[in-house]
N, C-alpha and C positions, 0 to 999 in steps of 0.2 A: 360269360361276362368279360373275362380277361381278353378273349379274342376280339370282342367288340371294342374294348378300350384300346387295344393295340391297333386295330383298324382306324379308329378315330385319330390316334396320334399320327398314323401314317398319312391320313388325309390332311391333317393340319400341317405336317412337315412338307407335304407336296405343295400345298398352297403357299407356304412360306418361301419355298424355292422358286415358285412361279412369280411371287411378288418381287423377290430379289432380282430375278431375270428381267421382269418388267421395268423396274426402276433403273437397272443397269443400262438397258438399251433405250429407254425412253428419255432419260435425263441427258441433255447435252453437256457432258461433264467439263469439257474445255471452256465452253462459254460461261458456265457457272463459276468455274475456277477464276476466270478473268475478271468477273464482276463482283463476286461475293465479298472480297476484301476491300471494296470501295464503299461499303455500307456506312451510313452516318452513325457515328458512335452515340451521339446525343439521342437519336431516335431509338437506338437499341437499349440504351440505359432506361428510357421511359418504358420500353417493352418489358424489360426485366422487372421494373417496379410493379407494373400492372400484373405480371405473371405471379409475383410474390403475393400481391393483393388477392389474386384468384385462389392461390393456395390457402391463404388465411381465411378466405370466405368459405371454402370447403370445410375447413376446421370448425368455424363458427356454426355452420349448418349442422354438422354432426353433434356438436356440443349442445345444440338446442334439443336434441333427442335424449342425450345421456346425462344432462346436468342435474337431474333429480336423483341420480344414483349415487348414494353416499356424498351428495353435494359436490360432485366432480366440478372443479373450477375450470374456467376458460383457459387459464395459462397452461395448466397440465394438458388439456385437450389439444391446444395448439402445438405443444412440444411433441406429443405422441403422434398427432396427425402428420406432422412434418416428417417424422421418421418413416411413417407409412408411405409418404410420397416418394421417398428415395427408393423403396422396394418396388413401388408401382412402376417407376420409370427405368430402373436399372437391373431388374430381375426379369427372367423370361416368363412372366406371368402377369396378366392384366389385373388380377385381384390379389397378388402377393402382398401388397401393402395393406389390404384389409385384414389379412391374417395377422400381420405385425401389429396393426392398431388394436385388434381384438386381444392379442397376447398382452400388450403393455397396459391396456386399460383394465384388464382383469387383474394385473399385478397391483393395482391401487384400490382393489376392493370390489369392483364391479364383477358380478358373476359372469362366467364365460358365456353362459346361455344368453344373458341380457346384452352382453357386448356384441355377440354375433347377430342377435335380433336388431340391435341399433344400426349395425352396419348394413344389414339387408334392407331395412327401412330407408336408410339414407341413400343407398344405391337406387332402389326402386323409385322413390320420390324424386331423386335427382334426374333420373331418366325420364320420368313422367313430365316434369317441368320443362326439360330440354326439348322433348317432343312437342309440347304445347307451343313453346317459343318458335320452334322450327316451322311448324305447320302454319302458325299465324302469319309469319313473315313470307312464307312461300305463297300464301293466298294474297297478301298485300302486294307483293311484287310479281304476281303471276303474269301480268301483261307486259312486263319489261325485261323478263329473263327468259332464257331459252332452255331451261332444264326439261328433260323428258317428263311427261305426265306421270309415269310410273313411280318417280321419286316422291312426288307429293302424295300419291295413293299409298305408297309403302309407309310413309311417315304417318298418314292418317290411320291406316290399319294397325300400325304398331302402337299408336296412341290409344286406340280403342282397346287393344289387347291388354295394355298395361292398366288402363282404367278399369277393365273388368277384373283383372287380377287384384287390384287394390280394393275394389268393391266386394269381391268374394272374401278377401282377407278380413275385412271389417265387419262382414255380415254375420248375423247369428245363425244363418243357414249352414255355415261350414261346420258349426258344432252339431246342428241337427243331423246333417248328412253323416257326420262321423259316428253318430249314435244309431244309425240304421243297422238292423240286424245283419243285412247283407255285407255291410262294411266290417262289422265286428267279426264276422266269420273268417276274415283274412288274418286276424291277429289274435294272439293270446290275450287273456284278460289283463295281464300285467302290462303288456305292450300297448294295448288299447288305452289303458288308463294313463300311461305316459304320454301318448299322442294327444289325448284329451287335455291333459295338464299343459302340454306344450302350446297347443292352440289357444288355450285360455290365457296363458302368460303372454303369448305373442300379441293377442288382441288388446290386453291391458297396456302393452308397451307402445301401441300405435299412438302417435302424437295427437293432441287435441287440435281442434280447428284453428285456434289462435297460433299454436306452434307451427302448424302446417303453413299458415299464411306467412309467418316469419321466415320459414324455410323457403317459401316461394320468393320472398324478397331477396334473400341471400342468393338464390339461384339466378334471379334477374341480374343482380350485380355481377355474379360470376359469368353470366352469359355475355354481357357487354365488355367485361374485362378481357375475356379470352378473344373475342372478336377484335378488340382494339389492339391486342398484342400482334395478331396477324396483319392488321392494317398498318401498324407502326413499322413492322418489318418491311412491308412493301414500300412504305414511304422512305425508309432508310436506304433503300436501293433505287430510289427515284422511279418507282413503279407506281403509277397513278391510276387507280381504279376507284369508282364510287364506293363509298362505305357499305352500301347495301349489298354489294357483291360478297363481302365478308360476312355480313349479317346472315346471308343465305348459306354460304359455303361452310363456315366454321362449325355450326351445330351438326350438319350432316356428316362432316369429317369426323367430329368427335363421336357421334353415334356409331359410325362404321368402325372406327378405331377400337371401340370397346367390344365389338363382336368377337367371340371366341372361336374364330374360324381359321386362324393361323397359329403357328407355334408361339404361344404366349402373346399373341397380338402384335408381334414384332413386325415392323415396316408397314403395318396396316395404315397408320396415320399418314405416312409419306405417300404411299401409293394412292390412297383415297384423296389426299390433298391435290395431287397432280390431276387426277381424273375429274374431280368435281370443279376445281378452278378452271380447267380447260373447257368443261361444259359451259361455264359461265363467261367464256370469252377471253380468259387469261391465257396468254401464250405459254407453251410448254416450258421454255427457258425461264420465264418469269415465275410460273407456278413452282418450278423446281427450286429456284432460288429461295422462294418464300418458305417452303416446307423444310428445306435443308437448313436454312438459317434459324428456323424455330428450334432445332435440336440444341445448339449451344445456349440459346435463351433458356430452354428448359433445364439444362444442366446447371447453369450458373444460378438460376432461381432456386434450384433444389439444394444448393450447397449448405444452407443452414441445417438441413436435415442430416447431412453427413456429420456435422459437428455434434448435433444432438444425439445421433446414434452412437458415436464414439464415447459420449458422456452419458449413455443411456442408463447406467446404474444410478447415476446421480439424479437423472430425470425422474426415475421411478421413486427413489428414496425421498426426493424433495416433495413428492405428492402424497406420501403416506402420513 
């Protein structure tokens, strides 16, 4: 097992180095440097506001799952979620912020198990909704974009896989299968009982249809906020492409950036952004400018989380 983990880390590190190499040689750094400081401040401020809105929307979506636990209030969830955002963006781990959110929410009375389950549900449903939006718009704009067909096929297959995962998680069949004699033979009686209890609790924590619809609405707002951020960055640089280019590109970039195939997911977003935007007809210099300028937008929008983290003891105490 240790050898397998070591090999996996080596593979991720190798991919990380290749991505760094790709970005270093692909980006026309001199051209980027000459243009990037001419960006319109007004447009960038709007982009920052929309990025903050997207962060708050993520927080509200998570709160819709955990709000019934000890009557967790929205204000506390916003604070804790924003602290998690800092760790997501500034630590070498694409899910580091989830551990932080789970830790802080457990400090105000939510059991650690339920905190983890809420985060898993939020992640899976968030990905599910994003795949739906991505596939719908890939189909709508199929005749006017030049993306390879394998991208649409991959999104469709991923959507089907996540749908099946959700269906299995909600189904009573998972409990029935767990009680098969063949399955029981792999575990001791005590461990099998713990697994059964965990499955039962997890299914009870799956949101109701009304809550899922509310989360879908939050995800739709998040979807267009993130797209608009990239679009405003492009406009700030006087890069004019149709809005639908970003409607297609941003969800795919976000999905790729979340894949755990490089060291903590580092530079995945930038490399994916350049590749996907170039596929859609955006020149490499322009694509490079957009993805690079997104980094300071992300940093500035995340600053409230730094303040909340430094005051994290008060954040926790104020919620007890």
